[in-house]
ZANU-756226 format. One record per residue (C-alpha): x, y, z. Coordinates in steps of 0.05 Angstrom, whole numbers, plus 5000, padded with zeros to 4 digits. Last residue first. Layout:
// ZANU-756226
XYZ/...
***
This chain:
// ZANU-756226
252833788878/255534418842/255834078774/248833768786/245834438800/248834768739/246334198690/239534188722/239034928711/241734928641/236834368621/231734708576/225334338567/220434848591/224035528597/217835918568/212635498605/212235848675/212836588648/208536368590/202236198637/198035758592/190935928571/190835648503/187734998524/182335328561/176635128515/177634408526/171034198552/167034698520/169534488452/166533788462/171733338438/171633048372/169932328356/174132028300/171731518252/177431158219/179831358150/179330778097/185430378085/190430618034/191330147974/198830267958/204730148003/210330648014/210630508088/209231208109/204031348054/200830678065/199530888137/198230328187/191930478223/190530358298/183430418319/183330868380/181730718452/189030918473/193131118413/193031858443/198531618491/198832058554/199532758563/204433258595/203233978580/199934148646/192534248651/190633848713/188033268664/194533258634/198433188698/193332648723/194432208659/189832218604/185731608587/182931438517/175731338499/175131748440/173032398472/178832338523/184032278467/180832828431/182333248493/189232998492/189933278424/187833968449/192733958507/198433718461/196934338416/197234798476/203834498499/206634698431/203635398437/207035438504/213735578469/211336288453/215636648499/222236238477/225836848448/228536878377/232436488326/229935938319/224436148367/219935518360/213435948368/214336258297/209136768283/202236808249/198536358300/193535798289/187835448322/183334838311/178834378353/172034528325/166634998349/170935538384/176035618326/182135968351/185836548318/192736848320/197337428298/192037908268/195038588254/195039178297/201639498274/206539428332/202639058382/200838478338/194738178360/193137448385/186537078404/181737288354/175936788362/172536378310/165136198318/162235698265/166435318214/163835498144/159736158149/164136438203/161036798263/166237268293/169137268366/173037808397/178337688452/177038308498/181938728542/179039368510/185639658495/187538988469/181538938426/183139618395/190039378380/186239068321/187239648274/182139558219/175939608261/170139148258/163039358282/158538948325/161439118399/157838838457/163938628491/165438128437/161737518456/155237838461/156638238400/158337638350/162638028302/161237868229/165337398188/172537178172/173437768129/174338198189/181037848207/184738048146/190237508153/197237698137/202937668083/210037838085/212037338136/217737148184/216637228257/219937128323/215637328385/216137758446/209737528481/205237968518/200437678568/193037888571/191237128580/185637098529/187837678486/195037388478/198938058463/204338038412/210838428411/215438298354/223038208373/225937628336/226037858268/221337908202/214738218197/212538438128/214639048086/207839368063/203738738082/200738358027/193138218048/189537518057/182137468053/177936958094/174036348069/175635888130/180035468084/183936108071/184336268147/187235548157/192135638103/194136308131/195936008196/199535468160/203535968126/205836248193/203835718242/198035188239/195034708291/189334248274/185333778316/181733248271/175433208231/172633928241/177734208197/180633698153/176633848088/178434588092/185334398103/185634018037/183534637995/188435008038/194434588013/193734517938/191035257938/198035477953/197936107905/193436527950/198636388006/203836817969/210936627985/214836208031/212835638086/210835548158/207734868178/200734598182/200334078237/194933548239/192833208304/191632508330/193132228262/189031588237/193831528176/187531448134/186032178152/192032388115/190232048051/183332348051/186133028059/190132987995/197433108001/198833807968/204634058014/208133428016/207532998079/211532998142/210432418192/211432688267/211732268330/209432778381/211132838457/211833598461/219733498446/217933168380/213433768362/219134238384/224133858336/219233908279/218934658291/226534708297/227234338227/223534928193/217934678151/217534938078/210234738062/210834068096/203833888119/205333528186/201932908207/201832788286/201232158319/201432328395/204532048455/211931978434/216331808494/219032458525/224532898492/231632878528/232933548560/235834138519/242334528532/247833998530/243533608486/244434098426/250033768395/246133088391/241433418340/234033108341/232932608291/233032018335/227132338373/222632278310/221232558241/218532108194/218332218119/212932278064/215232447995/218133047957/218833458020/216634178011/221534727986/219334877915/212034697925/211535267977/213935777925/207235797893/208036447858/202136917849/205837537885/213237417884/214037827824/217337597764/223437957733/222738487676/223439087722/229338717753/232938687688/231839397665/234339647734/240739177727/242539477659/241540177677/245440127743/251539737711/254639277767/254038667725/257638017749/257238107826/249438177822/243538277867/236738447834/230738667870/223038657868/219339027922/217639077996/215339808014/217240498001/218340758071/220240098104/224439878045/228140548042/229540558118/232039828109/237240028052/239340658091/241040218153/243939688111/249340168081/252239628041/259739378053/257838648045/254438247985/252237547983/250437047928/248936347956/252135787921/251835287977/259235227985/260235957978/255036088032/258735608079/265435878062/263036628078/259836318144/266236058170/266135328187/265634828247/263735338302/261135018367/267135308408/266036008377/270636478342/269136698269/274436968224/271237158159/265937608192/261137918139/260138658150/254139068130/249938518103/245938318041/244137608028/241237257964/236036797935/233936448000/232635728001/239035488040/240134768033/239534208085/234334558122/233434958188/240834958201/242834968273/246134258269/250334548212/254734958263/256835598228/261236158251/260436578315/262037258281/258137108220/253737718214/256438448234/251939038227/245238748251/239838968199/240338318159/238138418090/235037788054/234237737980/227337337975/224836737930/225036237983/225636578049/220636128086/225635548072/229335788136/236835658121/239436398120/235036568179/237135958223/244736138203/243536848222/241036668293/243237288325/241038038331/234337908293/231938508253/230738158184/230038508121/226638408053/228238507978/223738047931/227737647890/233037627829/239937327830/246537487794/252937087806/259137027847/258836617915/260636937978/263237637999/262338087937/263038817952/258139367962/253439837925/246440037939/241740297878/234540547888/231140537818/223940357838/225439627823/231139557869/238339517848/243639147892/251239217863/257338827868/264438987863/269638397872/271838267943/276938627985/281538188019/280538088095/284238418146/287038158219/291837668197/294638048136/295238678174/299038318228/303838018178/304838668146/306138998211/311338488228/315138548163/315339328177/311539848133/
***
C-alpha cells in the first residue's frame, strides 16, 4: 500500500474499539465494539426511532435507568452543540448504535459525540445489529440488560443481569429532580438558538413546575408561552406550592415507574381543583394516579418522533415525540357517561374505537367529576391525553416541545396559557383582546391577584398562607384545547421573517 493510500485510510477510518457485549435477561446476546467510555452498566433495554436529535435523546432525564438503542443507523454525524442538551449530564445507563460517527460535519458542532460520551462516562457500543435487536425487543418486550466492555463472557453477563434490579418499583424521578427550587426565565434561553426562534414575550404567568426530570426544552417552551417558571423538587408539598401564588402548576416528564413516585402524585391530588394544572408524560401519569387511575407497563413503550396521535376534540392528527414505558388505563378513571359519549356505556380496551366514532368520551370520576379522553395513540389505541371538565386541568402522554421531533403538538403550551388566562378573568384580571379571541396571547395573570413572595424561591422560612383562588367556570374555558395545529405548529419560529428581511 502506498504512503498516500495509508494516509487516506487513516483519515477516513476509525480504529477498532475493544470488544463489547450486550446481554438481555432472556439470554439474547448482541456483540459489538466499545466506542465511548469503558465499563459495565445495567438497565432496561429500550429503543428510540428518531432520525435526528440524538443529543436530546441522550440527555433526556426520562432515560434514567435505561440502555437506549438508536434505530437510525448512523449516530453523531452532526456532532454536539451543548445548547441542545436537555440536562447538564446524561442520565441514561448506556447507548447502543449501529455506527457512531467520529468525524462530524456541522457549523454548530463544538465536539464529536464519542468524545462527549467519554467526557460524561457513558458506556456505548457500536457495530451491533440494531435492527435485529429492536425486532427482538418488539417481539419479547422490554427487559433487563447488561452492557459491558470489561466482561464479554455470555454466561457471566447473563448471571449478572438476572441478578440486577428491575426498573419496576424504582423511584428514578428522585434521582434526576432538582435538589432545590430554581428559577427558569428568558435569560436562560440558549443564545445559539436565536437564529431560528423569535424572542420570548414578557412573562405573563407565574408557573410552578414539578421537576421530575424536566427536559430543558419543555421549560423553554413554557417561557416562550409567556411563563416565568419556578422549578421545585419532585416531592415539594402542595401547601408550599400554593403559597407561591402560581397562576398554574406544570407537571414534568420523568423516568421510571409512576407507581413509585407517590411523593408527587399525592401532592397533585391536593392541587387539582385549586389551580390550573398541565402535565406531560410522567406528569400525565401523576394526574391519572391522583385521580385514582391504574397505570400499566407497556410491552416495549413509545419512544421516537413519529407517533401518530388523534386529538378527539378537533379530529386533527398530530405526529408526536414520545418517551415512556408506562401508560394510563383509561377505563380505570371511571364509568362512561353515555349522554356525553355518543350513548356508549361500555369501555373498550382499544381506544381507537373513539377515533372511528369521532367522539371524545367522558367518564365520571369519583374524585374530580367528569374527565374526557382527548387524545388517542393511533398505533396501538392507548390513551394519550385527558381533560378534566369540572376543574381546570389537562395532560398528555407525549412531549409537545419536540426535542427531538415535529412541532405539531406545540399548541398545548398555548392551551395552558388559555387555561391560566381563564383563571385570570375569574379572579378579576383583564385579558387582552387577542386572548379573549382565543389566540395564545394572554395578559398578566398578576392583575387582580394577591402577590405573594415565595419563601421557596427566596430561601426564607415561614411561608405565608396560600391565597384564595377563584377557579373559572369550566363552561367558559371549555374550548382551550381546540386549537388548529396547522396554524400553531410554527408559532415562534423566525425563519420566515429572517428570509424576508434578507431579501428586502
